[in-house]
Steps between C-alpha positions, in 0.01 A plus 500: 500500500549525125262798479691687774826448312336610174373820665829562679721461190384818318536700822846351558605585142378858541687528828821369342462738205453794737806394700702478178374845393595663831836324495577639152379843607727492805796396284420785259486745793839382625649526150362851461638604838845365412489693171402823680778454757747437216390820322536699825853367555584565135370856528710564812806380309401706194482823704881505504504507118200727434705820463713335230188366328338845495818654356497232231134570421545877461831471313326515157371848589853625425524773761128575541427471870149369575290688754265393780158667471373372834668492843481120514569431131874443532446278805231291326709458183805397701320219679309398187831444322629320811193273494548421129864417565393294800270291281786450251742400777250257653379357166695170536339451842153586361539257211629230736199540729251486213677195358508330842124555538410329171775237477318224700229479233742482205654210317876479451482625139268787602743605773784506249292714259400741778859543625624564146213742432556695821870545425427598138227749605745672735777514238282637220332755727843619623620530138195710416552730797871535416423578135247761605729660759809515281349581160131592493478727804804717413382538139141575599588747778764668285254548215213622718724736700607680182162498329371858456771615743505852350147556628471273802725463803507131585476449875391161631334392821704222662177303552377518140850445360578186702150364429561554128840328504392206717186445287712493183749253649220275627318507163813411304581226752158343437538530121829310525301199624372447142719194421385323815134570422542358149677192642218449752235526227693246293529267802121519541448429131339839425763595239792336323838632393391468134194717559712759681755502217226558241353782712811722499331773296210527745746490789690794353177701483414414861852587615480834319181577695654382830813709434283804433315445830797439730727757333408840645657693211343534152825481300559197281857446624398418858213283372744299288734458798204362699375284213835336420531294821133401468573342162803321646287377790237372256762301309625360831140415586471298177807299600369440853158411358666235283662340805177532702296342219748216472477437876119503478495249215738274692281517812187420299675208327609362838140520619385314189317799349534559128612851403 
């Protein structure tokens, strides 16, 4: 009797683990489906604003009308922009679904950190996109459109132009997440605010390289305009890292671990 139970227990544990695995997989599938449905609904809503978005995107061209080099190019670009807008419109729903999937396994403090982080990620990314759209893109397009204009007639494909603008906005949006990354590293104990403060000179060198990469124009003026907010973001990251480090030390002290 005891031997049968001993033999049955490992099989029962494996069966329970498999059931748990398939249950999590089914929940993930449902979450993914809800996200896809949300993006579809968001895209349908965004279609009504796509014309305005395209006009806003080509506004920096200052009268240069982009051309379609393929019969389907204009159609593809239109719905690509609609899809991007649809993702933006449905982002709160996407974040909610992801949060709802992971929340059962989180503690109360972890849930609070995740909610705060999600909101902050959205805000900083939106600030980066706005900065790129209002300042970087007009300056970059204006400079490039006039470069060597006496020899070259600048005519842009709508596909390549929108890809260029969207890639720039997305890149700058990601760069604007720098303070949150520094705060996360401080929360994990990888860096401290003091170390970050002492590393300003190295940070300036890194930001100069990043500005050179994400700025499509070679002139120093546009690079400085790109570099300035990066320095501000770094200083903000030092402040957030100080708060994150303080929270980490408090949590370790509560757990009885010496810092």
